[in-house]
C-alpha positions as CSV (number, residue, x, y, z in Angstrom):
1,X,178.5,-8.6,97.9
2,X,180.3,-11.8,97.6
3,X,182.8,-12.8,99.9
4,X,186.3,-12.7,98.0
5,X,189.3,-14.8,98.6
6,X,192.9,-14.8,98.3
7,X,195.5,-17.4,98.4
8,X,198.8,-17.1,100.6
9,X,201.0,-16.3,97.6
10,X,199.1,-13.5,96.1
11,X,198.7,-12.0,99.9
12,X,202.3,-12.1,100.5
13,X,203.0,-10.2,97.2
14,X,200.5,-7.7,98.5
15,X,202.0,-7.3,101.5
16,X,205.4,-6.7,100.2
17,X,204.1,-4.4,97.7
18,X,202.1,-2.7,100.8
19,X,199.1,-3.1,99.0
20,X,197.3,-4.8,101.7
21,X,196.8,-4.7,105.5
22,X,196.4,-7.9,107.3
23,X,194.1,-8.6,110.3
24,X,193.9,-11.7,112.5
25,X,190.6,-12.6,113.8
26,X,191.8,-15.3,116.1
27,X,192.1,-15.1,120.0
28,X,195.2,-13.5,122.0
29,X,196.4,-16.7,123.0
30,X,196.4,-18.2,119.5
31,X,197.9,-15.2,117.9
32,X,200.8,-15.1,120.4
33,X,201.5,-18.9,119.9
34,X,201.9,-18.4,116.1
35,X,201.4,-15.4,114.0
36,X,201.8,-13.8,110.7
37,X,204.2,-10.9,110.9
38,X,202.8,-7.5,110.7
39,X,199.3,-8.9,111.2
40,X,197.0,-6.7,113.6
41,X,195.2,-8.8,116.2
42,X,191.3,-8.4,116.2
43,X,189.6,-10.9,117.7
44,X,186.2,-12.0,116.2
45,X,184.3,-10.8,119.0
46,X,185.6,-7.4,118.4
47,X,185.4,-7.1,114.9
48,X,183.6,-3.8,113.5
49,X,184.4,-1.3,111.1
50,X,185.4,1.3,113.7
51,X,188.2,-1.3,115.1
52,X,189.9,-1.9,111.8
53,X,193.2,-0.5,111.5
54,X,193.6,2.2,108.7
55,X,193.7,0.4,105.4
56,X,192.6,3.8,103.5
57,X,193.6,2.8,100.0
58,X,194.7,-0.7,100.8
59,X,193.1,-4.2,100.4
60,X,192.1,-5.4,103.7
61,X,192.6,-9.1,104.4
62,X,191.1,-11.3,107.3
63,X,193.1,-14.3,108.5
64,X,192.2,-17.0,111.1
65,X,193.6,-20.7,111.4
66,X,191.5,-22.2,108.4
67,X,189.4,-19.6,107.0
68,X,185.8,-20.1,108.7
69,X,186.1,-17.4,111.4
70,X,187.6,-15.1,108.8
71,X,184.8,-15.6,106.5
72,X,182.6,-14.8,109.1
73,X,184.4,-11.7,110.1
74,X,184.4,-10.6,106.4
75,X,180.7,-11.1,106.3
76,X,180.0,-9.1,109.4
77,X,182.1,-6.4,108.0
78,X,180.5,-6.3,104.6
79,X,177.2,-5.9,106.2
80,X,178.3,-2.9,108.1
81,X,180.2,-1.4,104.9
82,X,179.8,-3.2,101.6
83,X,182.2,-0.8,100.1
84,X,185.1,-2.4,101.6
85,X,187.7,-3.9,99.7
86,X,188.1,-6.9,101.7
87,X,189.4,-10.6,101.3
88,X,189.7,-13.8,103.3
89,X,192.8,-15.6,103.5
90,X,191.9,-19.2,101.7
91,X,192.8,-21.8,104.3
92,X,194.3,-19.2,107.1
93,X,197.5,-19.4,108.5
94,X,197.6,-23.0,108.0
95,X,197.5,-22.5,104.3
96,X,199.9,-19.4,104.5
97,X,202.3,-22.1,106.5
98,X,201.6,-24.8,103.7
99,X,202.7,-22.7,101.1
100,X,206.3,-22.4,102.9
101,X,205.6,-18.6,104.2
102,X,207.2,-17.7,107.4
103,X,204.9,-18.1,110.7
104,X,206.4,-16.3,113.8
105,X,206.1,-18.9,116.8
106,X,206.5,-18.4,120.6
107,X,207.3,-22.2,120.6
108,X,204.6,-22.8,123.1
109,X,201.9,-25.3,122.3
110,X,198.3,-24.2,122.2
111,X,195.0,-26.1,121.4
112,X,193.0,-24.3,119.0
113,X,190.0,-22.9,120.0
114,X,187.8,-25.4,117.7
115,X,189.5,-28.5,119.4
116,X,188.9,-27.0,122.9
117,X,185.1,-26.7,122.1
118,X,185.3,-30.4,120.6
119,X,187.1,-31.5,123.9
120,X,184.6,-29.7,126.0
121,X,181.6,-31.3,124.1
122,X,182.8,-34.9,124.0
123,X,183.8,-34.5,127.9
124,X,179.9,-33.4,128.4
125,X,178.4,-36.1,126.6
126,X,180.8,-38.7,128.1
127,X,179.7,-37.6,131.4
128,X,176.2,-36.9,130.9
129,X,175.9,-40.5,129.6
130,X,177.7,-42.2,132.5
131,X,175.5,-40.0,135.1
132,X,172.5,-40.9,133.2
133,X,173.5,-44.7,133.1
134,X,175.0,-45.1,136.7
135,X,172.9,-42.5,138.5
136,X,169.4,-41.6,137.2
137,X,168.2,-41.3,133.6
138,X,167.6,-37.5,134.0
139,X,171.0,-36.8,133.4
140,X,170.2,-38.0,129.7
141,X,168.9,-34.3,129.3
142,X,172.4,-32.9,129.6
143,X,173.3,-34.9,126.3
144,X,170.1,-34.0,124.6
145,X,170.8,-30.0,125.4
146,X,174.5,-30.5,124.1
147,X,172.6,-31.9,120.9
148,X,170.3,-28.8,120.8
149,X,173.4,-26.6,120.9
150,X,175.3,-28.2,118.3
151,X,172.2,-28.3,115.9
152,X,171.7,-24.5,116.5
153,X,175.9,-23.9,116.1
154,X,175.2,-25.9,112.7
155,X,172.2,-24.1,111.5
156,X,173.1,-20.5,112.3
157,X,177.0,-20.5,112.6
158,X,176.6,-19.1,116.3
159,X,178.4,-21.3,118.8
160,X,178.0,-19.8,122.2
161,X,180.3,-22.3,123.8
162,X,183.1,-21.5,121.4
163,X,182.4,-17.8,122.6
164,X,182.6,-18.6,126.3
165,X,185.9,-20.7,125.6
166,X,187.3,-17.9,123.8
167,X,186.9,-15.9,127.2
168,X,188.5,-18.4,129.4
169,X,191.7,-17.1,130.9
170,X,194.0,-19.7,129.3
171,X,193.0,-18.0,125.9
172,X,193.4,-14.4,127.0
173,X,197.2,-14.6,128.0
174,X,199.7,-13.1,125.5
175,X,203.1,-12.5,126.2
176,X,203.7,-8.7,125.4
177,X,207.2,-9.2,124.0
178,X,205.9,-11.6,121.3
179,X,202.5,-10.1,120.5
180,X,201.6,-6.6,120.6
181,X,197.9,-5.3,119.7
182,X,198.2,-2.7,117.3
């Protein structure tokens, strides 16, 4: 089955008409920092048909920050049940905000997961290169291993570092009064 998408304006109409259920597959801290009101939090690592909120007779719409993780979640769910009436929000919460639609915000700054991964990779490459140059060339293996990891992530869509970063304590903190998992 082909992955279907929906734009922010159409999704807003569906939600107002109670024709859709919205699921956020970002991490808890991302959802706590900003979210689309009424979205149910279900981080990508826990996505399965059995974990979904009740969406009987409604369209199921998945969203993340830009659309990539949402697409992965849709593919995973469709592989489990090809009959799901499922859509990915084009452009994620960023497109929702760009369309002028309301985003609830905690007012706290949060570094998105993809940028945390980029920052970590950059620091590891700089460290491995510096240690290889100043101490021993054996440290250049670190930069090679990072290259292998990036190649695997690009070829398969699986990023072990992103999964590890998602489980870090700072990505698990949520403010219960602001964000309740449904």
